[in-house]
VOLO-426654 format. One record per residue (C-alpha): residue in one letter; chain; x, z negated, y. Coordinates in Angstrom, 3 decimals, padded with zeros to 6 digits. Layout:
VOLO-426654
   rest   kette       east         up      north
      A       A          X          Z          Y
...
***
This chain:
VOLO-426654
   rest   kette       east         up      north
      X       A   -000.101   -000.054    000.113
      X       A    002.587   -000.994    002.572
      X       A    004.642    002.258    001.827
      X       A    001.510    004.483    001.259
      X       A   -001.084    004.637    004.036
      X       A    001.719    004.107    006.725
      X       A    004.911    005.908    007.430
      X       A    007.112    002.835    008.166
      X       A    009.742    004.900    009.763
      X       A    008.169    005.392    013.001
      X       A    008.509    001.584    013.606
      X       A    012.276    002.030    013.270
      X       A    013.836   -000.221    016.135
      X       A    010.329   -001.694    016.825
      X       A    010.200   -004.063    014.041
      X       A    008.413   -006.404    016.490
      X       A    005.344   -004.267    016.776
      X       A    004.996   -003.663    013.070
      X       A    005.104   -007.573    012.536
      X       A    002.258   -007.946    015.156
      X       A    000.529   -005.139    013.386
      X       A    000.957   -006.960    010.255
      X       A   -000.523   -010.204    011.539
      X       A   -003.524   -008.205    013.015
      X       A   -004.153   -006.757    009.713
      X       A   -004.343   -009.778    007.988
      X       A   -006.631   -011.486    010.496
      X       A   -009.134   -008.635    010.858
      X       A   -009.689   -008.017    007.183
      X       A   -010.060   -011.748    006.466
      X       A   -012.697   -011.806    009.224
      X       A   -014.719   -008.828    007.746
      X       A   -014.150   -009.954    003.964
      X       A   -015.725   -013.426    005.012
      X       A   -018.454   -012.100    007.006
      X       A   -019.264   -009.649    004.001
      X       A   -019.066   -012.399    001.640
      X       A   -021.410   -014.576    003.393
      X       A   -024.051   -011.847    003.458
      X       A   -023.355   -011.597   -000.460
      X       A   -022.069   -007.905   -000.069
      X       A   -019.249   -006.853   -002.449
      X       A   -016.911   -005.048   -000.117
      X       A   -013.358   -003.935   -000.934
      X       A   -010.302   -005.837   -000.037
      X       A   -008.290   -003.091   -000.412
      X       A   -010.152   -000.712    001.930
      X       A   -010.246   -003.543    004.359
      X       A   -006.349   -003.627    004.361
      X       A   -006.223    000.186    004.756
      X       A   -008.699    000.107    007.788
      X       A   -007.029   -002.664    009.522
      X       A   -003.691   -000.778    008.867
      X       A   -004.780    002.341    010.416
      X       A   -006.201    000.284    013.411
      X       A   -003.354   -001.637    014.699
      X       A   -001.156    001.643    013.982
      X       A   -003.477    003.819    016.171
      X       A   -003.127    001.122    019.185
      X       A    000.785    001.154    018.438
      X       A    001.974    004.850    017.744
      X       A   -001.385    006.724    018.203
      X       A   -001.888    009.356    015.447
      X       A    001.551    009.361    014.579
      X       A    002.634    007.436    011.332
      X       A   -000.722    007.262    009.599
      X       A   -000.838    009.190    006.293
      X       A   -004.123    011.046    006.611
      X       A   -003.751    012.655    003.551
      X       A   -003.778    009.536    001.464
      X       A   -006.570    008.097    003.725
      X       A   -008.596    011.184    002.640
      X       A   -007.709    010.155   -001.067
      X       A   -009.431    006.682   -000.354
      X       A   -012.508    007.881    001.246
      X       A   -012.785    010.212   -001.645
      X       A   -012.431    007.068   -004.143
      X       A   -015.492    005.598   -002.472
      X       A   -017.340    008.064   -004.518
      X       A   -015.192    008.892   -007.449
      X       A   -014.264    005.356   -008.653
      X       A   -017.764    004.359   -009.085
      X       A   -018.692    007.354   -011.001
      X       A   -015.618    007.299   -013.202
      X       A   -015.881    003.754   -013.949
      X       A   -019.921    004.171   -014.382
      X       A   -019.597    006.750   -016.931
      X       A   -016.487    004.996   -018.992
      X       A   -019.057    002.025   -019.203
      X       A   -021.790    004.170   -020.371
      X       A   -019.829    005.923   -022.799
      X       A   -018.667    002.518   -024.511
      X       A   -022.581    001.511   -024.178
      X       A   -023.480    004.367   -026.015
      X       A   -020.938    003.792   -029.022
      X       A   -022.208    000.132   -029.097
      X       A   -025.747    001.146   -029.409
      X       A   -025.053    003.809   -031.752
      X       A   -022.822    002.108   -034.319
      X       A   -023.804   -001.580   -033.817
      X       A   -027.389   -002.285   -032.289
      X       A   -029.010    000.456   -034.078
      X       A   -027.717   -000.467   -037.541
      X       A   -029.923   -002.327   -040.027
      X       A   -027.616   -005.301   -039.786
      X       A   -026.435   -005.456   -036.241
      X       A   -024.405   -008.495   -036.735
      X       A   -022.458   -007.472   -039.554
      X       A   -021.799   -004.235   -037.813
      X       A   -020.546   -006.102   -034.702
      X       A   -018.144   -008.488   -036.781
      X       A   -016.704   -005.375   -038.500
      X       A   -016.073   -003.707   -035.260
      X       A   -014.573   -006.837   -033.445
      X       A   -011.048   -006.068   -034.548
      X       A   -011.266   -002.650   -032.797
      X       A   -012.505   -003.883   -029.633
      X       A   -009.997   -006.772   -029.429
      X       A   -006.985   -004.320   -030.496
      X       A   -008.125   -001.778   -027.988
      X       A   -008.458   -004.142   -025.184
      X       A   -005.025   -005.297   -025.845
      X       A   -003.378   -001.945   -026.442
      X       A   -004.564   -000.671   -022.638
      X       A   -003.502   -004.265   -021.209
      X       A    000.106   -004.179   -022.745
      X       A    000.549   -000.498   -022.154
      X       A   -000.263   -000.906   -018.339
      X       A    002.207   -003.905   -018.342
      X       A    005.301   -002.456   -019.911
      X       A    004.919    001.288   -018.584
      X       A    006.652    001.677   -015.352
      X       A    006.336   -002.206   -015.284
      X       A    007.985   -004.754   -012.434
      X       A    011.662   -004.319   -011.752
      X       A    011.629   -008.216   -011.435
      X       A    010.843   -008.197   -015.331
      X       A    013.296   -005.580   -016.260
      X       A    010.490   -003.142   -017.162
      X       A    010.973   -000.473   -014.705
      X       A    013.045    001.724   -017.111
      X       A    011.260    001.564   -020.378
      X       A    010.640    004.714   -021.757
      X       A    007.156    006.290   -022.594
      X       A    007.705    006.034   -026.363
      X       A    008.827    002.642   -026.214
      X       A    005.822    001.323   -024.299
      X       A    003.612    003.214   -026.808
      X       A    005.323    001.334   -029.722
      X       A    005.243   -001.899   -027.969
      X       A    001.585   -001.848   -027.234
      X       A    000.590   -000.264   -030.506
      X       A    002.458   -002.870   -032.560
      X       A    000.902   -005.746   -030.394
      X       A   -002.644   -004.059   -031.041
      X       A   -002.183   -003.715   -034.629
      X       A   -000.901   -007.380   -034.987
      X       A   -003.899   -008.383   -033.017
      X       A   -006.202   -006.564   -035.270
      X       A   -005.063   -007.973   -038.412
      X       A   -005.442   -011.555   -036.675
      X       A   -009.004   -010.898   -035.843
      X       A   -009.946   -009.558   -038.974
      X       A   -008.520   -012.481   -041.124
      X       A   -009.004   -015.515   -038.494
      X       A   -011.647   -014.706   -035.923
      X       A   -013.976   -012.551   -037.813
      X       A   -014.717   -015.413   -040.563
      X       A   -014.941   -018.057   -038.064
      X       A   -017.440   -016.019   -036.064
      X       A   -019.669   -015.396   -039.008
      X       A   -019.738   -018.818   -040.031
      X       A   -020.374   -020.032   -036.560
      X       A   -023.311   -017.659   -036.017
      X       A   -024.797   -018.456   -039.341
      X       A   -024.758   -022.132   -038.725
      X       A   -026.137   -021.756   -035.130
      X       A   -028.945   -019.434   -036.578
      X       A   -029.856   -021.750   -039.376
      X       A   -030.034   -024.513   -036.861
      X       A   -032.237   -022.893   -034.336
      X       A   -034.356   -021.586   -037.448
      X       A   -034.966   -025.171   -038.673
      X       A   -035.705   -026.652   -035.190
      X       A   -038.265   -023.622   -034.701
      X       A   -039.889   -024.181   -038.282
      X       A   -039.587   -027.451   -039.597
      X       A   -041.779   -030.126   -038.130
      X       A   -041.985   -032.757   -040.905
      X       A   -042.173   -036.250   -039.966
      X       A   -041.324   -037.954   -043.289
      X       A   -042.415   -037.880   -046.874
      X       A   -046.194   -037.145   -047.152
      X       A   -048.363   -039.235   -048.993
      X       A   -050.676   -037.122   -050.954
      X       A   -053.965   -038.336   -052.443
      X       A   -053.888   -038.872   -056.294
      X       A   -056.376   -039.929   -058.856
      X       A   -054.105   -042.689   -059.719
      X       A   -054.619   -046.253   -058.335
      X       A   -051.762   -045.721   -055.676
      X       A   -050.322   -042.796   -053.863
      X       A   -047.475   -040.910   -055.220
      X       A   -044.514   -039.940   -053.312
      X       A   -043.970   -036.232   -052.696
      X       A   -040.922   -034.166   -051.422
      X       A   -043.231   -031.206   -050.182
      X       A   -041.878   -029.738   -047.275
      X       A   -044.733   -030.206   -044.671
      X       A   -043.567   -027.132   -042.354
      X       A   -045.303   -025.091   -039.763
      X       A   -044.148   -021.430   -039.392
      X       A   -043.770   -019.789   -036.314
      X       A   -046.420   -017.386   -036.941
      X       A   -048.944   -020.293   -037.173
      X       A   -047.704   -022.000   -034.245
      X       A   -047.984   -018.864   -032.315
      X       A   -051.618   -018.381   -033.063
      X       A   -052.267   -022.165   -032.237
      X       A   -050.499   -021.571   -028.887
      X       A   -052.505   -018.621   -027.999
      X       A   -056.021   -019.733   -029.138
      X       A   -055.574   -023.129   -027.401
      X       A   -054.418   -021.366   -024.251
      X       A   -057.593   -019.264   -024.120
      X       A   -060.417   -021.911   -024.527
      X       A   -062.452   -022.446   -021.388
      X       A   -060.832   -025.065   -019.277
      X       A   -061.765   -026.700   -015.914
      X       A   -058.884   -026.589   -013.306
      X       A   -059.487   -030.304   -012.492
      X       A   -057.555   -033.276   -013.725
      X       A   -058.931   -036.424   -015.126
      X       A   -057.819   -039.581   -016.666
      X       A   -058.577   -040.445   -020.264
      X       A   -057.764   -042.856   -023.020
      X       A   -055.610   -041.459   -025.815
      X       A   -054.844   -043.202   -029.435
      X       A   -051.517   -041.729   -031.057
      X       A   -050.653   -042.135   -034.718
      X       A   -047.289   -043.201   -035.403
      X       A   -046.238   -043.016   -038.834
      X       A   -043.446   -045.206   -040.247
      X       A   -042.148   -046.217   -043.552
      X       A   -043.095   -049.661   -045.093
      X       A   -040.576   -051.830   -047.151
      X       A   -041.636   -049.903   -050.435
      X       A   -040.638   -046.684   -048.948
      X       A   -044.568   -045.287   -048.207
      X       A   -045.874   -043.894   -045.166
      X       A   -048.162   -045.950   -043.054
      X       A   -049.695   -045.258   -039.702
      X       A   -049.569   -047.712   -036.675
      X       A   -051.881   -046.852   -033.581
      X       A   -050.834   -047.021   -029.863
      X       A   -053.220   -046.799   -027.065
      X       A   -052.504   -044.771   -023.590
      X       A   -055.106   -045.196   -020.690
      X       A   -055.612   -043.508   -017.423
      X       A   -053.307   -040.647   -018.643
      X       A   -053.788   -037.305   -016.558
      X       A   -055.033   -034.736   -018.671
      X       A   -056.998   -031.379   -018.633
      X       A   -060.871   -031.682   -019.666
      X       A   -061.583   -031.420   -023.475
      X       A   -062.016   -027.966   -024.902
      X       A   -065.751   -026.670   -024.725
      X       A   -065.768   -025.555   -028.191
      X       A   -064.138   -027.284   -031.597
      X       A   -060.813   -025.561   -032.326
      X       A   -060.094   -027.730   -035.494
      X       A   -060.957   -024.712   -037.695
      X       A   -057.934   -022.832   -036.192
      X       A   -055.560   -025.627   -037.693
      X       A   -053.782   -023.971   -040.877
      X       A   -055.171   -025.941   -043.877
      X       A   -051.431   -026.025   -045.136
      X       A   -050.755   -028.954   -042.779
      X       A   -050.095   -032.253   -044.521
      X       A   -050.628   -035.689   -043.112
      X       A   -047.360   -036.154   -041.987
      X       A   -047.250   -032.739   -040.216
      X       A   -047.728   -032.179   -036.354
      X       A   -050.785   -029.737   -035.514
      X       A   -049.729   -029.492   -031.844
      X       A   -048.036   -026.478   -030.781
      X       A   -044.225   -027.685   -030.714
      X       A   -042.456   -024.431   -029.632
      X       A   -042.874   -022.342   -026.436
      X       A   -045.165   -019.720   -026.390
      X       A   -044.540   -016.175   -025.027
      X       A   -044.940   -016.998   -021.350
      X       A   -042.750   -019.885   -021.527
      X       A   -039.657   -018.125   -023.167
      X       A   -036.312   -018.320   -021.503
      X       A   -035.599   -015.361   -019.154
      X       A   -032.442   -014.921   -021.203
      X       A   -034.133   -014.197   -024.559
      X       A   -036.819   -012.166   -022.542
      X       A   -033.984   -009.898   -021.148
      X       A   -032.393   -009.606   -024.628
      X       A   -035.845   -008.455   -026.282
      X       A   -036.676   -006.105   -023.413
      X       A   -033.122   -004.460   -023.929
      X       A   -033.369   -004.254   -027.449
      X       A   -030.229   -006.686   -028.159
      X       A   -030.201   -008.850   -031.132
      X       A   -029.539   -012.490   -030.359
      X       A   -026.752   -012.811   -033.325
      X       A   -024.956   -009.744   -031.614
      X       A   -025.313   -011.272   -028.087
      X       A   -023.616   -014.405   -029.306
      X       A   -020.825   -012.187   -030.625
      X       A   -020.228   -010.343   -027.625
      X       A   -020.456   -013.707   -025.467
      X       A   -017.013   -014.584   -027.252
      X       A   -015.490   -010.858   -026.642
      X       A   -016.391   -011.027   -022.890
      X       A   -013.797   -013.907   -022.515
      X       A   -011.093   -011.456   -023.386
      X       A   -012.511   -008.617   -021.294
      X       A   -012.759   -010.998   -018.169
      X       A   -009.468   -011.871   -018.541
      X       A   -008.663   -007.861   -018.730
      X       A   -010.865   -007.413   -015.691
      X       A   -008.782   -010.260   -013.687
      X       A   -005.578   -008.819   -014.752
      X       A   -006.836   -005.465   -013.313
      X       A   -007.948   -007.051   -010.082
      X       A   -004.838   -009.085   -009.646
      X       A   -002.648   -005.904   -010.193
      X       A   -004.736   -003.911   -007.570
      X       A   -006.506   -005.837   -004.823
      X       A   -004.260   -008.841   -004.678
      X       A   -001.162   -006.694   -004.199
      X       A   -002.908   -004.765   -001.743
      X       A   -004.363   -007.350    000.124
      X       A   -000.810   -009.369    000.604
      X       A    000.901   -006.083    001.658
      X       A    001.177   -006.953    005.426
      X       A    002.458   -010.504    004.427
      X       A    005.188   -008.783    002.207
      X       A    005.969   -006.566    005.392
      X       A    006.305   -009.624    007.442
      X       A    008.701   -011.454    004.861
      X       A    010.881   -008.677    004.398
      X       A    011.441   -007.676    008.098
      X       A    012.093   -011.394    008.777
      X       A    014.743   -011.564    005.918
      X       A    016.361   -008.052    006.459
      X       A    015.952   -007.496    009.765
      X       A    015.061   -003.907    009.162
      X       A    011.607   -001.914    008.522
      X       A    013.420   -000.076    005.396
      X       A    012.094   -002.613    003.018
      X       A    014.198   -001.750    000.071
      X       A    013.956   -004.960   -001.738
      X       A    011.337   -006.105   -004.317
      X       A    008.365   -008.189   -003.468
      X       A    009.343   -011.909   -003.704
      X       A    007.793   -013.739   -006.718
      X       A    006.675   -016.600   -004.474
      X       A    004.733   -014.300   -002.510
      X       A    002.743   -012.873   -005.289
      X       A    002.139   -016.491   -006.581
      X       A    000.847   -017.202   -003.147
      X       A   -001.554   -014.117   -003.159
      X       A   -002.733   -015.435   -006.755
      X       A   -003.469   -018.992   -005.508
      X       A   -005.406   -017.393   -002.696
      X       A   -007.672   -015.302   -004.751
      X       A   -008.292   -018.263   -007.094
      X       A   -009.209   -020.629   -004.202
      X       A   -011.475   -017.998   -002.765
      X       A   -013.312   -017.326   -005.914
      X       A   -013.679   -021.145   -006.345
      X       A   -015.145   -021.811   -002.776
      X       A   -017.178   -018.539   -002.227
      X       A   -017.076   -016.437   -005.217
      X       A   -020.591   -017.666   -006.495
      X       A   -022.172   -015.456   -003.642
      X       A   -020.790   -012.165   -004.523
      X       A   -021.205   -013.223   -008.338
      X       A   -024.827   -013.664   -007.906
      X       A   -025.058   -010.096   -006.299
      X       A   -023.461   -008.175   -008.940
      X       A   -024.094   -010.478   -011.865
      X       A   -027.741   -011.358   -011.434
      X       A   -029.503   -009.376   -008.409
      X       A   -028.289   -005.985   -008.809
      X       A   -029.535   -005.536   -012.541
      X       A   -030.092   -007.525   -015.612
      X       A   -026.915   -007.839   -017.653
      X       A   -026.573   -009.040   -021.342
      X       A   -023.351   -009.800   -023.040
      X       A   -022.983   -006.370   -024.681
      X       A   -023.602   -004.767   -021.429
      X       A   -021.334   -007.065   -019.664
      X       A   -018.592   -006.209   -022.102
      X       A   -019.015   -002.441   -021.217
      X       A   -018.939   -002.797   -017.403
      X       A   -015.778   -005.226   -017.545
      X       A   -013.563   -003.056   -019.818
      X       A   -014.957    000.165   -018.180
      X       A   -014.132   -001.112   -014.740
      X       A   -010.892   -002.663   -015.620
      X       A   -009.769    000.517   -017.502
      X       A   -010.618    002.731   -014.408
      X       A   -008.720    000.481   -012.159
      X       A   -005.628    000.239   -014.292
      X       A   -005.394    003.971   -014.448
      X       A   -005.804    004.595   -010.739
      X       A   -003.242    002.022   -009.960
      X       A   -000.735    003.815   -012.329
      X       A   -001.316    006.902   -010.411
      X       A   -000.888    005.324   -006.980
      X       A   -004.617    005.850   -005.681
      X       A   -005.570    002.354   -003.749
      X       A   -008.796    002.266   -005.734
      X       A   -011.277   -000.298   -005.398
      X       A   -011.990   -002.992   -008.146
      X       A   -015.107   -004.076   -006.222
      X       A   -016.455   -000.062   -006.255
      X       A   -015.648    000.111   -009.812
      X       A   -017.557   -002.893   -011.079
      X       A   -020.567   -002.112   -008.915
      X       A   -020.580    001.314   -010.420
      X       A   -020.281    000.055   -013.756
      X       A   -023.214   -002.204   -013.166
      X       A   -025.625    000.311   -011.644
      X       A   -024.802    002.933   -014.349
      X       A   -025.191    000.756   -017.314
      X       A   -028.472   -000.957   -015.670
      X       A   -029.937    002.397   -015.404
      X       A   -029.175    003.858   -018.793
      X       A   -029.740    000.605   -020.733
      X       A   -032.986   -000.247   -019.302
      X       A   -034.798    002.189   -016.887
      X       A   -034.922    003.315   -013.336
      X       A   -036.665    000.279   -012.286
      X       A   -034.043   -001.856   -013.978
      X       A   -031.738   -001.622   -010.871
      X       A   -032.347   -002.995   -007.366
      X       A   -031.906    000.005   -005.397
      X       A   -032.461   -001.527   -002.015
      X       A   -029.672   -003.926   -002.842
      X       A   -027.275   -000.972   -003.781
      X       A   -028.303    001.017   -000.935
      X       A   -027.171   -002.178    001.383
      X       A   -023.703   -002.216   -000.556
      X       A   -023.226    001.685    000.043
      X       A   -023.865    000.858    003.800
      X       A   -021.231   -002.012    003.710
      X       A   -018.754    000.276    001.750
      X       A   -019.104    003.039    004.394
      X       A   -018.342    000.716    007.546
      X       A   -015.740   -001.460    005.933
      X       A   -012.871    000.800    007.060
      X       A   -014.178    001.578    010.556
      X       A   -014.912   -002.194    011.266
      X       A   -011.736   -003.433    009.876
      X       A   -009.782   -000.831    012.113
      X       A   -011.803   -001.841    015.228
      X       A   -011.109   -005.684    014.683
      X       A   -007.447   -004.896    013.829
      X       A   -007.189   -002.639    016.862
      X       A   -008.743   -005.312    019.137
      X       A   -006.391   -008.103    017.652
      X       A   -003.351   -005.909    018.002
      X       A   -004.254   -005.065    021.777
      X       A   -004.476   -008.972    022.446
      X       A   -001.213   -009.592    020.736
      X       A    000.351   -006.856    022.913
      X       A   -001.027   -008.699    026.072
      X       A   -000.219   -012.218    024.951
      X       A    003.378   -011.645    023.190
***
């Protein structure tokens, strides 16, 4: 960034102006980014720095020094990067739907494909690091064949580890969770039932007193459709509390509650609706949520045709893809954002605008700390916009969004185009939201506002930077 958008040779013997311009760029981009974050608009930190750099340079040197061809590429990336990222994510989503979600046993298909997803993610990540890597880590002269061998070897090792360790663990874990969830929904047995017997005393029975989800749903719906008044009144209730006596048999105790706010009684007797399979120790009251009370997450999964077990599988996989996305974000937006700061330090330490030294490690760590604190304090606002408001995201679609955007950013970074992680992520969200549900699955009014914010980012950052630079020239 510091050597791409601006020809710093025009500032030879004018180091003070370049340092003042770097301060103006940092201040103006920070102001605009904070305003946009307050408005919950996901804009690009990279493009803010680009606009700010152009702004102070126009005040200092006029049209001279600005790399207009590079700026034109950046403007083109406003449209290219969301489309490329979106297409990449949609292609991955199509693969998941065709080979996992549409299978007769989607969970088993997902478990079998888990090593491929992990190894592919690690392959791309490692290759992007070792190929033309940082000089600080002695990775700047690694040939292409060696980078391919290293990344492929690590990917194969990870595939074996995932297949032998992670897949069996995930299979046991998901099966255990499903069994536990099914038990909670089905079995409402309070204790051993005391069945009637022609003998003189009741005999023990281990019969499972269970209500099936099918039967409970009928009870819930029928009860809800009874004619009721909207007014509340107080009533007296008698509750039967089963307990075991010293001989192990079931006996009932009664408790009375008075002045309890309740709905008026049903206008017709619904006792016939209770399934005759109920035993004395089972509950005839609907103990599960009806369709109107289901959690929003389960409704989203059902509406998008996603299996809940597969959803749990991709939830774990998203941890890796989130790390992948964060790595891409750190390698792109953070390095671009601290470009003016690096310029300040190198001019201070070397006394010239040539800037032949590598970026100091402590400045990179400083930039990483800054983005972490910013995410902690204000990140929830933009997270809500991209992760919730723009469209409905499930674990499988979230996986495709993360890996599609990260792959696009890493490739663009290697090419040298200052592409925006934000644009790629939003493009993937919109494409996946549209193709996984329908046209109504995307909040188009919100997307329109985001586009407006993208368009005005470079001009606003440039104007702010030019204004601050003008003030610095007067005051300094």
